[in-house]
N, C-alpha and C positions, 0 to 999 in steps of 0.2 A: 646312291651313297648313304649309308646309315648315319644318322645324326647322333654323335656321342657327346655333344655339348648341351647340357641341360639348363644352364643358366648363364647370365652375363659374366659371372666370375670365371666359369670354364672358358668362355670365349676370350676374355681378357688374357688369361694365362696362355691359351693356345696361340694368340697373336704374339705374345711375348717370346715364346720358345720356338716358334716355327722358324726354320732356317731356309733361306733362299739359296739358289746356286751361287749367287754373288758372294755369300759368306765363305763358301768353299774356295771360290776363285781368289778372294782377298787373302785368305790364309796361305794359299799356294804361292801367290805373288810375294808375300812376305818371306816365305820359305826360300824362294829362289832369288830374292833380292831384286825384284822388278817392280817399278812403280806403275801406277795406272796410266800415266802419260806415256811411258815407254811402251806398255802393252798396246795402247791406242795407235802409236806410230807403227809398231811392228804388224799390227792387224790392218792398218790403213783405215781405221775407223775414227770418228770424232771422239774427243776425250769425254764429252758429255754423255755419249752413248755408253761408253765403258763404265762411267760412274753410275749411270742409271741401272746397268746390269748388276753392278756390285751392290746397289741398294735394293735390288729386287723390283725396281720400277719398270724396267724393260725386260722383255722375255728373250731367252736365248733361242734363236732360230736355227734351223739346220745349217745355214750358211755360217752363222757365228760359231756354232759348235765345231765345224770343220776348221775354221780359222784358229780357234783355241787349241785344237788338237795339234796343228802345225807349230803354233808359237809356244805353248806351255807343255806339250807332250802328253796331255791327258786325252784319251779317246773321245771322239765326238759322241758316241752312243752313251757314254757316262753323263755328259752334259745334258743330252736330250732326256734321259730318264730322270735325272735330277730335276730338270725344269718341269717335266710332266707331273712328277710326284708333288712338287711344290705347288703347282697351280691347282691340282686336284684338292690338296689339303686346304689351300687358301679358299677355293670355291666352297668347300664344306663348311669352313668357318663363316664365310660370308652368308651362306644359305641358312646356317643356324641362327645367325644374328638377325637375318631378315625374318625368319620364322618367329622369333620372339617379338619383333616389331609388328608382325602381322597378327599376333595373338588377340589384341583388342578388336581388330577388324573381323576376325573369325567369330568372335562372340556376338557380333551383330546379326549373324545368320541364325535362323531357327533350327539349328543343327539337330538338337534333341528330337524335335518333332519330325524332321526329315528322316531320321533313323527309325523312329517309331512307326512311321508310315511305310517304311521299307523302300523309300526313294533313294536312300544312301546306306551303304554298309561300310563300317570302318571299325577298327580297334580303337581303344581309348588312347589318348595322347594327342598333343597338338599337331604333330607332324602328320599323323594318320588322318586327323580330321581335316586338315588343310588339303591334303592330297585328294581326299574323298570329295570335298567341295569343288576343287578345281576340275576333277573328272566329271562331276555332275554337270557343271556349267560348260565343260569342254573348253577350258582355257588353261594357259600355262602358269599364270600368276594372278594374284589378286588385283594387280594393276591392270592386267588384261581384262579381268572381270569388269572393273570400273569402265574401261574403254568400250568393251563390247556390250555387256549386259545392261549396265545402268544407263549408259548414254543412249542405247537403243530404246530403253524404256522411256527416257525423258526427251529425246531429241525430236519427237514428233510434235505436231501442233497440239497434242492432247497431253499437256504436262500435268502431273499431279500437283495439286496445290500444296504450298508449304503448311497449310492448316489441315491437310488431309490426315486422318487418323491411321491410314494404312501404312505399314512399315515397308519401305522400298525393297529391303532385302527379302522379306517374306513374299512380296508381290513378284519379284524377279524369280524366286524359287518356284512359286506356283505356276508362273508362265513357262518356265523352263521344263517343269514336269509335264505340262501339256504338250510341249514340243517333243519331248521324249516319247510320250504316248503316240503322238501323231506319226513319228518316224516308223513305227511298226505297222502302220496301216497302209494298204495299197489302194490308191484312189485312181479313178479314170482321169483323163484330161478334163479340166474344168470346162463346162458347157453351161452358159447362162440359161439357155432355154430348157435344158435337161434339169437344171436345178429348180427352175420355176415349176416344172412338171412334178418334180419330186416333192416340192412344198405342198402342192395341191393334194398329192397322194397322202402325205403325212397329215395334212389337215383332216382328211376323211378318217384316218386311223385314230386320231385323238378322240373321236366320238366314243370309241370302245376303251382305249388305254388298257389293253390286256397286259399280261405279265411280261411279254417279250417286246413291248413297244420301244424300249430304249435301243435294243439291238436292231430292231427294224428301222428306226429312225437313222441310226448310224449307217446301216447298209444302203438305204435309199440315197443318202447324201454322198456316200462314196461312189456310187454309180454315176452320179452327176459331177464328180470331181471335187467334192467338198469333204474335208475331214472334220468329224465331230468327235470330241473326246470329253470324258467326264472325270474331272479331277477334284478329289476332296479338298475342302478349304484348309488353309493354315490359320491358326488363331489370330495372327497379326495381319492377315490378308483376307478378311471376310468378303470375298468378291462373288458376284453372281455369275459373271462370265466375261469372255473376251473374244474379240474377233480380230484377226490379222492374217496376213498372207505369208506363207512359207514358200519362197520362190514364186512359182506360178500356181500354187495350190492354196485356196482359202482354208482357214482353220477356225472352227468355232469350238471354244473351250467353255464348258459349263461346270458348275460346282455342285456340291451336295447341300447347298443352303436352302433348297426349295422345300419348305414345309407345306406348300400348297401347289397342287398340280397346275392350277390356272396361272400362277406366277411363273412356273417353269416354262409353260408353253408361250407365254407372252415374251419371256426372255429369249427363248429359242428363236422365235420369229423376229424379234428385235435384232438379234445378231445376224440373222439371215438378211434383213434389210440392209445392214451395213455392207454386206457382200454385193448385193444387187445395185445399191444406189451410190456407194462411195468409193473413193480412190484406193487402189491397191497398196499405196504407201501408208494409208491410215492405220493406226493402231488404236483399238477401242478396248478399254478396260472398265467394265461396268462396276460402279461402286466407288469410283474416284472422281475427283473434280476435274473439270475441263476448261479449256480456253473458250472464248466467245464462239469461235468457229466450231469447236468441238461440241459445245452445248447445242448449237443449231443442228448439227448432224445427229446428235442424240435425240433431239425433239423430232426430227424427220423419221428416225427409226422407230420411235415410240408411236408416232401417228400411223406409220405404215403397218406396224404389228397390230395395233388396236383395230384398225380398219380391216385387216386381213382376217382376224379372228371373228370379229362381228362387224359387218359393214355398217356404215352410218344409217342406211335405210333400215336395216334390221334393228339397229339400236333405237331409232326413233319409234319403231313399231313396238319394241320391247318395253319402252317407257310408257306406252299407251295400253299395254296388255296387263291385266291383273295377274300378278304372280304371287300367290298367297301360300300355297301348300306345295309340298315336294312334287306332286304330280304336275302342277302348273309349270314348274321349272323344267321338268323332264320333257313335257310335251312341247314347250317352246324350243328347247334345245334341239329336239328331234326335227322340228319344222325348219330350222335354219342350218341343220347339219353340223352341230357341235356338241360338246359335252356340257352337262348342266353346271359343272364347276366354272366353265367359261362365262356362262350367263350370270351366275351368282357373283363371280368375281368382278364382272363389268358393272353390275348394279351397285356393288359395294364401292367400287372405285368412283362411281358417279355420286355416291352418297345417298342413294335411294334406299338401300337396306344396310344392315350392319353385317360385318364379317361373320358374326356368330351364326347367321342364317345358313351360310354354306357349310359350316361345321355341324350345325344341328341336323341338317338334312343328309349329312354324310357325303357331300359332294367334294369337299376339300380333303385331299390326301397328300401325305408327304411322299416325295419322289425318292425312292431308295435305289442306290447304285447296287448292281449285282454282278455276278460272274459272267453274265451274258454279254456284257459290253466291255470295251477296252477302257479300263480304269487307269 
């Protein structure tokens, strides 16, 4: 139904002039000289019910319409059409008023950015914007959004802190876009052993990090039953990644925040650790604050990812090996089967060298999303 009420004044006027079937019934009773009490007696209905019909509080049902036809002589279909038209108009007024009430809530969403990124398409106007948002989140109302999206976001043990700088509406939108991307991917049934084998294969490929490595990473994981998507960040939700399960399929969602390839790989294996080590009901959103239990699981994932990329044995040997020039980093990286950026990144993380070393030697590179992967 098209909204013709642009402001609260229009709505107030509409409520004032709208006529319910009871108005017509009251006029006809006056015309034939019959009271509400007499009508109630002749119809065998309570007086309260007749009064509520007159005031528009109670609807005229098919049974009531037939009784009115017999008692007052006006066809039942007249009353049914009158009732239907009144309820439709009333619903339109109620919807328009609710739309105005929702205006402030709609402004909380990063709608302009969602449109710019092509995640949402809509015409200008509050009603179009609201409908586009509801379709994006796949809910019927903003209240349903609060119940489904926001509660799912917070109802886990990993609640975002009240001090967290991330905007919950932007976070929810980023997560939802990841789900939409994942819906278009076809994954095998999740197999833990197959996923572990896929991770070993991916680890060997990161040594080269050729142009199509993102698509290759995604495909390897899909064969093991894990969906991986790459979702550009929203300004108010600068997140590195997220891990959660969609039904029986794990989903890793990574952003475009990675200005360094070593951080990208650490984050990917960190997310993979959540799948291998933690509960299917867990929801991890990197870049947000966690409860005590959540922090513990984050630390477990950090430790696993760090050890997976460079084992503790290799790390100890690395600390004892003079790494002074580019060739030293390349040689050692080849020895332990990884990329020089991983070696430089680990040493920088340990405080042995400065981040600038990895940049100077050209090891650190920004991960660019491209058309080869599902964005």
